[in-house]
mmCIF file of the N, C-alpha and C atoms, coordinates in Angstrom:
data_MODEL
# 
_entry.id   MODEL 
# 
loop_
_atom_site.group_PDB 
_atom_site.id 
_atom_site.type_symbol 
_atom_site.label_atom_id 
_atom_site.label_alt_id 
_atom_site.label_comp_id 
_atom_site.label_asym_id 
_atom_site.label_entity_id 
_atom_site.label_seq_id 
_atom_site.pdbx_PDB_ins_code 
_atom_site.Cartn_x 
_atom_site.Cartn_y 
_atom_site.Cartn_z 
_atom_site.occupancy 
_atom_site.B_iso_or_equiv 
_atom_site.pdbx_formal_charge 
_atom_site.auth_seq_id 
_atom_site.auth_comp_id 
_atom_site.auth_asym_id 
_atom_site.auth_atom_id 
_atom_site.pdbx_PDB_model_num 
ATOM 1   N N  . MET A 1 1  ? -12.405 64.925 27.297 1.00 0.00 ? 1  MET A N  1 
ATOM 2   C CA . MET A 1 1  ? -12.784 64.060 26.214 1.00 0.00 ? 1  MET A CA 1 
ATOM 3   C C  . MET A 1 1  ? -12.325 62.638 26.563 1.00 0.00 ? 1  MET A C  1 
ATOM 4   N N  . LYS A 1 2  ? -13.262 61.703 26.643 1.00 0.00 ? 2  LYS A N  1 
ATOM 5   C CA . LYS A 1 2  ? -12.937 60.329 26.989 1.00 0.00 ? 2  LYS A CA 1 
ATOM 6   C C  . LYS A 1 2  ? -12.902 59.465 25.732 1.00 0.00 ? 2  LYS A C  1 
ATOM 7   N N  . ALA A 1 3  ? -11.825 58.726 25.575 1.00 0.00 ? 3  ALA A N  1 
ATOM 8   C CA . ALA A 1 3  ? -11.673 57.820 24.438 1.00 0.00 ? 3  ALA A CA 1 
ATOM 9   C C  . ALA A 1 3  ? -12.163 56.429 24.832 1.00 0.00 ? 3  ALA A C  1 
ATOM 10  N N  . ASN A 1 4  ? -12.766 55.735 23.869 1.00 0.00 ? 4  ASN A N  1 
ATOM 11  C CA . ASN A 1 4  ? -13.204 54.363 24.081 1.00 0.00 ? 4  ASN A CA 1 
ATOM 12  C C  . ASN A 1 4  ? -12.240 53.418 23.368 1.00 0.00 ? 4  ASN A C  1 
ATOM 13  N N  . LEU A 1 5  ? -11.696 52.486 24.125 1.00 0.00 ? 5  LEU A N  1 
ATOM 14  C CA . LEU A 1 5  ? -10.797 51.492 23.548 1.00 0.00 ? 5  LEU A CA 1 
ATOM 15  C C  . LEU A 1 5  ? -11.620 50.581 22.640 1.00 0.00 ? 5  LEU A C  1 
ATOM 16  N N  . ILE A 1 6  ? -11.213 50.477 21.369 1.00 0.00 ? 6  ILE A N  1 
ATOM 17  C CA . ILE A 1 6  ? -11.949 49.614 20.442 1.00 0.00 ? 6  ILE A CA 1 
ATOM 18  C C  . ILE A 1 6  ? -11.129 48.411 19.992 1.00 0.00 ? 6  ILE A C  1 
ATOM 19  N N  . TYR A 1 7  ? -9.811  48.456 20.173 1.00 0.00 ? 7  TYR A N  1 
ATOM 20  C CA . TYR A 1 7  ? -8.976  47.329 19.749 1.00 0.00 ? 7  TYR A CA 1 
ATOM 21  C C  . TYR A 1 7  ? -7.665  47.345 20.513 1.00 0.00 ? 7  TYR A C  1 
ATOM 22  N N  . ARG A 1 8  ? -7.271  46.195 21.008 1.00 0.00 ? 8  ARG A N  1 
ATOM 23  C CA . ARG A 1 8  ? -5.947  46.035 21.628 1.00 0.00 ? 8  ARG A CA 1 
ATOM 24  C C  . ARG A 1 8  ? -5.480  44.618 21.344 1.00 0.00 ? 8  ARG A C  1 
ATOM 25  N N  . HIS A 1 9  ? -4.285  44.529 20.807 1.00 0.00 ? 9  HIS A N  1 
ATOM 26  C CA . HIS A 1 9  ? -3.716  43.215 20.507 1.00 0.00 ? 9  HIS A CA 1 
ATOM 27  C C  . HIS A 1 9  ? -2.233  43.251 20.820 1.00 0.00 ? 9  HIS A C  1 
ATOM 28  N N  . ARG A 1 10 ? -1.772  42.261 21.549 1.00 0.00 ? 10 ARG A N  1 
ATOM 29  C CA . ARG A 1 10 ? -0.355  42.158 21.896 1.00 0.00 ? 10 ARG A CA 1 
ATOM 30  C C  . ARG A 1 10 ? 0.126   40.769 21.521 1.00 0.00 ? 10 ARG A C  1 
ATOM 31  N N  . MET A 1 11 ? 1.279   40.722 20.893 1.00 0.00 ? 11 MET A N  1 
ATOM 32  C CA . MET A 1 11 ? 1.910   39.455 20.550 1.00 0.00 ? 11 MET A CA 1 
ATOM 33  C C  . MET A 1 11 ? 3.299   39.421 21.170 1.00 0.00 ? 11 MET A C  1 
ATOM 34  N N  . ASP A 1 12 ? 3.577   38.369 21.914 1.00 0.00 ? 12 ASP A N  1 
ATOM 35  C CA . ASP A 1 12 ? 4.912   38.139 22.475 1.00 0.00 ? 12 ASP A CA 1 
ATOM 36  C C  . ASP A 1 12 ? 5.553   37.021 21.662 1.00 0.00 ? 12 ASP A C  1 
ATOM 37  N N  . PHE A 1 13 ? 6.675   37.316 21.039 1.00 0.00 ? 13 PHE A N  1 
ATOM 38  C CA . PHE A 1 13 ? 7.332   36.361 20.171 1.00 0.00 ? 13 PHE A CA 1 
ATOM 39  C C  . PHE A 1 13 ? 8.335   35.512 20.945 1.00 0.00 ? 13 PHE A C  1 
ATOM 40  N N  . ASP A 1 14 ? 8.619   34.343 20.412 1.00 0.00 ? 14 ASP A N  1 
ATOM 41  C CA . ASP A 1 14 ? 9.537   33.410 21.074 1.00 0.00 ? 14 ASP A CA 1 
ATOM 42  C C  . ASP A 1 14 ? 10.930  33.998 21.280 1.00 0.00 ? 14 ASP A C  1 
ATOM 43  N N  . ASP A 1 15 ? 11.345  34.909 20.400 1.00 0.00 ? 15 ASP A N  1 
ATOM 44  C CA . ASP A 1 15 ? 12.688  35.495 20.529 1.00 0.00 ? 15 ASP A CA 1 
ATOM 45  C C  . ASP A 1 15 ? 12.725  36.678 21.490 1.00 0.00 ? 15 ASP A C  1 
ATOM 46  N N  . GLY A 1 16 ? 11.583  37.001 22.118 1.00 0.00 ? 16 GLY A N  1 
ATOM 47  C CA . GLY A 1 16 ? 11.531  38.094 23.087 1.00 0.00 ? 16 GLY A CA 1 
ATOM 48  C C  . GLY A 1 16 ? 10.977  39.387 22.541 1.00 0.00 ? 16 GLY A C  1 
ATOM 49  N N  . ALA A 1 17 ? 10.734  39.477 21.239 1.00 0.00 ? 17 ALA A N  1 
ATOM 50  C CA . ALA A 1 17 ? 10.163  40.691 20.647 1.00 0.00 ? 17 ALA A CA 1 
ATOM 51  C C  . ALA A 1 17 ? 8.702   40.829 21.062 1.00 0.00 ? 17 ALA A C  1 
ATOM 52  N N  . ILE A 1 18 ? 8.212   42.072 21.072 1.00 0.00 ? 18 ILE A N  1 
ATOM 53  C CA . ILE A 1 18 ? 6.826   42.367 21.439 1.00 0.00 ? 18 ILE A CA 1 
ATOM 54  C C  . ILE A 1 18 ? 6.225   43.279 20.381 1.00 0.00 ? 18 ILE A C  1 
ATOM 55  N N  . LEU A 1 19 ? 4.996   42.976 19.993 1.00 0.00 ? 19 LEU A N  1 
ATOM 56  C CA . LEU A 1 19 ? 4.217   43.814 19.083 1.00 0.00 ? 19 LEU A CA 1 
ATOM 57  C C  . LEU A 1 19 ? 2.899   44.123 19.766 1.00 0.00 ? 19 LEU A C  1 
ATOM 58  N N  . GLU A 1 20 ? 2.541   45.406 19.844 1.00 0.00 ? 20 GLU A N  1 
ATOM 59  C CA . GLU A 1 20 ? 1.255   45.785 20.425 1.00 0.00 ? 20 GLU A CA 1 
ATOM 60  C C  . GLU A 1 20 ? 0.613   46.852 19.548 1.00 0.00 ? 20 GLU A C  1 
ATOM 61  N N  . ILE A 1 21 ? -0.671  46.648 19.244 1.00 0.00 ? 21 ILE A N  1 
ATOM 62  C CA . ILE A 1 21 ? -1.447  47.586 18.442 1.00 0.00 ? 21 ILE A CA 1 
ATOM 63  C C  . ILE A 1 21 ? -2.686  47.958 19.250 1.00 0.00 ? 21 ILE A C  1 
ATOM 64  N N  . VAL A 1 22 ? -2.955  49.259 19.355 1.00 0.00 ? 22 VAL A N  1 
ATOM 65  C CA . VAL A 1 22 ? -4.085  49.753 20.135 1.00 0.00 ? 22 VAL A CA 1 
ATOM 66  C C  . VAL A 1 22 ? -4.818  50.821 19.317 1.00 0.00 ? 22 VAL A C  1 
ATOM 67  N N  . ALA A 1 23 ? -6.154  50.821 19.393 1.00 0.00 ? 23 ALA A N  1 
ATOM 68  C CA . ALA A 1 23 ? -6.946  51.852 18.709 1.00 0.00 ? 23 ALA A CA 1 
ATOM 69  C C  . ALA A 1 23 ? -8.061  52.328 19.635 1.00 0.00 ? 23 ALA A C  1 
ATOM 70  N N  . TRP A 1 24 ? -8.295  53.628 19.605 1.00 0.00 ? 24 TRP A N  1 
ATOM 71  C CA . TRP A 1 24 ? -9.350  54.244 20.402 1.00 0.00 ? 24 TRP A CA 1 
ATOM 72  C C  . TRP A 1 24 ? -10.295 55.012 19.487 1.00 0.00 ? 24 TRP A C  1 
ATOM 73  N N  . LEU A 1 25 ? -11.540 55.113 19.910 1.00 0.00 ? 25 LEU A N  1 
ATOM 74  C CA . LEU A 1 25 ? -12.537 55.935 19.225 1.00 0.00 ? 25 LEU A CA 1 
ATOM 75  C C  . LEU A 1 25 ? -12.795 57.158 20.093 1.00 0.00 ? 25 LEU A C  1 
ATOM 76  N N  . LEU A 1 26 ? -12.633 58.339 19.508 1.00 0.00 ? 26 LEU A N  1 
ATOM 77  C CA . LEU A 1 26 ? -12.832 59.592 20.230 1.00 0.00 ? 26 LEU A CA 1 
ATOM 78  C C  . LEU A 1 26 ? -14.220 60.158 19.955 1.00 0.00 ? 26 LEU A C  1 
ATOM 79  N N  . PRO A 1 27 ? -14.791 60.908 20.898 1.00 0.00 ? 27 PRO A N  1 
ATOM 80  C CA . PRO A 1 27 ? -16.099 61.523 20.663 1.00 0.00 ? 27 PRO A CA 1 
ATOM 81  C C  . PRO A 1 27 ? -16.056 62.614 19.588 1.00 0.00 ? 27 PRO A C  1 
ATOM 82  N N  . MET A 1 28 ? -14.876 63.223 19.391 1.00 0.00 ? 28 MET A N  1 
ATOM 83  C CA . MET A 1 28 ? -14.717 64.227 18.333 1.00 0.00 ? 28 MET A CA 1 
ATOM 84  C C  . MET A 1 28 ? -13.293 64.144 17.806 1.00 0.00 ? 28 MET A C  1 
ATOM 85  N N  . PRO A 1 29 ? -13.060 64.500 16.553 1.00 0.00 ? 29 PRO A N  1 
ATOM 86  C CA . PRO A 1 29 ? -11.705 64.431 15.997 1.00 0.00 ? 29 PRO A CA 1 
ATOM 87  C C  . PRO A 1 29 ? -10.736 65.354 16.735 1.00 0.00 ? 29 PRO A C  1 
ATOM 88  N N  . VAL A 1 30 ? -9.479  64.965 16.778 1.00 0.00 ? 30 VAL A N  1 
ATOM 89  C CA . VAL A 1 30 ? -8.454  65.845 17.328 1.00 0.00 ? 30 VAL A CA 1 
ATOM 90  C C  . VAL A 1 30 ? -8.171  66.951 16.313 1.00 0.00 ? 30 VAL A C  1 
ATOM 91  N N  . ALA A 1 31 ? -7.577  68.025 16.744 1.00 0.00 ? 31 ALA A N  1 
ATOM 92  C CA . ALA A 1 31 ? -7.306  69.168 15.872 1.00 0.00 ? 31 ALA A CA 1 
ATOM 93  C C  . ALA A 1 31 ? -6.509  68.739 14.643 1.00 0.00 ? 31 ALA A C  1 
ATOM 94  N N  . GLY A 1 32 ? -6.979  69.150 13.479 1.00 0.00 ? 32 GLY A N  1 
ATOM 95  C CA . GLY A 1 32 ? -6.293  68.851 12.238 1.00 0.00 ? 32 GLY A CA 1 
ATOM 96  C C  . GLY A 1 32 ? -6.711  67.545 11.578 1.00 0.00 ? 32 GLY A C  1 
ATOM 97  N N  . CYS A 1 33 ? -7.607  66.787 12.205 1.00 0.00 ? 33 CYS A N  1 
ATOM 98  C CA . CYS A 1 33 ? -8.063  65.502 11.647 1.00 0.00 ? 33 CYS A CA 1 
ATOM 99  C C  . CYS A 1 33 ? -9.564  65.546 11.373 1.00 0.00 ? 33 CYS A C  1 
ATOM 100 N N  . THR A 1 34 ? -9.987  64.701 10.456 1.00 0.00 ? 34 THR A N  1 
ATOM 101 C CA . THR A 1 34 ? -11.421 64.597 10.172 1.00 0.00 ? 34 THR A CA 1 
ATOM 102 C C  . THR A 1 34 ? -12.013 63.291 10.693 1.00 0.00 ? 34 THR A C  1 
ATOM 103 N N  . HIS A 1 35 ? -11.163 62.362 11.159 1.00 0.00 ? 35 HIS A N  1 
ATOM 104 C CA . HIS A 1 35 ? -11.660 61.083 11.666 1.00 0.00 ? 35 HIS A CA 1 
ATOM 105 C C  . HIS A 1 35 ? -11.656 61.065 13.187 1.00 0.00 ? 35 HIS A C  1 
ATOM 106 N N  . HIS A 1 36 ? -12.313 60.092 13.760 1.00 0.00 ? 36 HIS A N  1 
ATOM 107 C CA . HIS A 1 36 ? -12.470 59.996 15.216 1.00 0.00 ? 36 HIS A CA 1 
ATOM 108 C C  . HIS A 1 36 ? -11.584 58.924 15.851 1.00 0.00 ? 36 HIS A C  1 
ATOM 109 N N  . PHE A 1 37 ? -10.519 58.526 15.188 1.00 0.00 ? 37 PHE A N  1 
ATOM 110 C CA . PHE A 1 37 ? -9.686  57.432 15.677 1.00 0.00 ? 37 PHE A CA 1 
ATOM 111 C C  . PHE A 1 37 ? -8.299  57.909 16.074 1.00 0.00 ? 37 PHE A C  1 
ATOM 112 N N  . VAL A 1 38 ? -7.749  57.261 17.089 1.00 0.00 ? 38 VAL A N  1 
ATOM 113 C CA . VAL A 1 38 ? -6.360  57.445 17.498 1.00 0.00 ? 38 VAL A CA 1 
ATOM 114 C C  . VAL A 1 38 ? -5.791  56.041 17.647 1.00 0.00 ? 38 VAL A C  1 
ATOM 115 N N  . SER A 1 39 ? -4.565  55.858 17.192 1.00 0.00 ? 39 SER A N  1 
ATOM 116 C CA . SER A 1 39 ? -3.978  54.527 17.270 1.00 0.00 ? 39 SER A CA 1 
ATOM 117 C C  . SER A 1 39 ? -2.533  54.601 17.748 1.00 0.00 ? 39 SER A C  1 
ATOM 118 N N  . ALA A 1 40 ? -2.050  53.465 18.217 1.00 0.00 ? 40 ALA A N  1 
ATOM 119 C CA . ALA A 1 40 ? -0.661  53.359 18.652 1.00 0.00 ? 40 ALA A CA 1 
ATOM 120 C C  . ALA A 1 40 ? -0.122  52.013 18.198 1.00 0.00 ? 40 ALA A C  1 
ATOM 121 N N  . PHE A 1 41 ? 1.113   52.016 17.749 1.00 0.00 ? 41 PHE A N  1 
ATOM 122 C CA . PHE A 1 41 ? 1.786   50.811 17.292 1.00 0.00 ? 41 PHE A CA 1 
ATOM 123 C C  . PHE A 1 41 ? 3.118   50.736 18.025 1.00 0.00 ? 41 PHE A C  1 
ATOM 124 N N  . LEU A 1 42 ? 3.335   49.651 18.740 1.00 0.00 ? 42 LEU A N  1 
ATOM 125 C CA . LEU A 1 42 ? 4.562   49.482 19.510 1.00 0.00 ? 42 LEU A CA 1 
ATOM 126 C C  . LEU A 1 42 ? 5.281   48.234 19.032 1.00 0.00 ? 42 LEU A C  1 
ATOM 127 N N  . TRP A 1 43 ? 6.541   48.371 18.671 1.00 0.00 ? 43 TRP A N  1 
ATOM 128 C CA . TRP A 1 43 ? 7.369   47.224 18.283 1.00 0.00 ? 43 TRP A CA 1 
ATOM 129 C C  . TRP A 1 43 ? 8.638   47.288 19.111 1.00 0.00 ? 43 TRP A C  1 
ATOM 130 N N  . ILE A 1 44 ? 8.869   46.274 19.919 1.00 0.00 ? 44 ILE A N  1 
ATOM 131 C CA . ILE A 1 44 ? 10.104  46.165 20.697 1.00 0.00 ? 44 ILE A CA 1 
ATOM 132 C C  . ILE A 1 44 ? 10.846  44.943 20.175 1.00 0.00 ? 44 ILE A C  1 
ATOM 133 N N  . PRO A 1 45 ? 11.950  45.153 19.466 1.00 0.00 ? 45 PRO A N  1 
ATOM 134 C CA . PRO A 1 45 ? 12.684  44.006 18.910 1.00 0.00 ? 45 PRO A CA 1 
ATOM 135 C C  . PRO A 1 45 ? 13.351  43.195 20.020 1.00 0.00 ? 45 PRO A C  1 
ATOM 136 N N  . ARG A 1 46 ? 13.732  41.999 19.645 1.00 0.00 ? 46 ARG A N  1 
ATOM 137 C CA . ARG A 1 46 ? 14.391  41.128 20.618 1.00 0.00 ? 46 ARG A CA 1 
ATOM 138 C C  . ARG A 1 46 ? 15.723  41.736 21.034 1.00 0.00 ? 46 ARG A C  1 
ATOM 139 N N  . ILE A 1 47 ? 16.160  41.370 22.199 1.00 0.00 ? 47 ILE A N  1 
ATOM 140 C CA . ILE A 1 47 ? 17.443  41.850 22.720 1.00 0.00 ? 47 ILE A CA 1 
ATOM 141 C C  . ILE A 1 47 ? 18.445  40.707 22.601 1.00 0.00 ? 47 ILE A C  1 
ATOM 142 N N  . GLU A 1 48 ? 19.522  40.961 21.904 1.00 0.00 ? 48 GLU A N  1 
ATOM 143 C CA . GLU A 1 48 ? 20.566  39.946 21.740 1.00 0.00 ? 48 GLU A CA 1 
ATOM 144 C C  . GLU A 1 48 ? 21.256  39.690 23.067 1.00 0.00 ? 48 GLU A C  1 
ATOM 145 N N  . ASP A 1 49 ? 21.632  38.449 23.312 1.00 0.00 ? 49 ASP A N  1 
ATOM 146 C CA . ASP A 1 49 ? 22.338  38.100 24.540 1.00 0.00 ? 49 ASP A CA 1 
ATOM 147 C C  . ASP A 1 49 ? 23.610  38.903 24.704 1.00 0.00 ? 49 ASP A C  1 
ATOM 148 N N  . ASN A 1 50 ? 24.325  39.181 23.608 1.00 0.00 ? 50 ASN A N  1 
ATOM 149 C CA . ASN A 1 50 ? 25.593  39.917 23.724 1.00 0.00 ? 50 ASN A CA 1 
ATOM 150 C C  . ASN A 1 50 ? 25.378  41.367 24.134 1.00 0.00 ? 50 ASN A C  1 
ATOM 151 N N  . LEU A 1 51 ? 24.195  41.941 23.884 1.00 0.00 ? 51 LEU A N  1 
ATOM 152 C CA . LEU A 1 51 ? 23.934  43.311 24.328 1.00 0.00 ? 51 LEU A CA 1 
ATOM 153 C C  . LEU A 1 51 ? 23.767  43.357 25.860 1.00 0.00 ? 51 LEU A C  1 
ATOM 154 N N  . LEU A 1 52 ? 23.245  42.276 26.422 1.00 0.00 ? 52 LEU A N  1 
ATOM 155 C CA . LEU A 1 52 ? 23.055  42.241 27.875 1.00 0.00 ? 52 LEU A CA 1 
ATOM 156 C C  . LEU A 1 52 ? 24.375  42.092 28.617 1.00 0.00 ? 52 LEU A C  1 
ATOM 157 N N  . ARG A 1 53 ? 25.392  41.565 27.977 1.00 0.00 ? 53 ARG A N  1 
ATOM 158 C CA . ARG A 1 53 ? 26.690  41.342 28.615 1.00 0.00 ? 53 ARG A CA 1 
ATOM 159 C C  . ARG A 1 53 ? 27.561  42.583 28.652 1.00 0.00 ? 53 ARG A C  1 
ATOM 160 N N  . GLN A 1 54 ? 27.222  43.614 27.891 1.00 0.00 ? 54 GLN A N  1 
ATOM 161 C CA . GLN A 1 54 ? 28.074  44.805 27.811 1.00 0.00 ? 54 GLN A CA 1 
ATOM 162 C C  . GLN A 1 54 ? 27.980  45.656 29.052 1.00 0.00 ? 54 GLN A C  1 
# 
């Protein structure tokens, strides 16, 4: 089953944080679902300078 990428957006923030949102359209729903979409949400918060020194 091949998924088609329908949306991808990434934001890199000035403080080093990253936000990425991705959505795919599937040819058929995955087991237990009635819709044809799969999505992913990634949030990586900024890393404090003091955490890098430890």
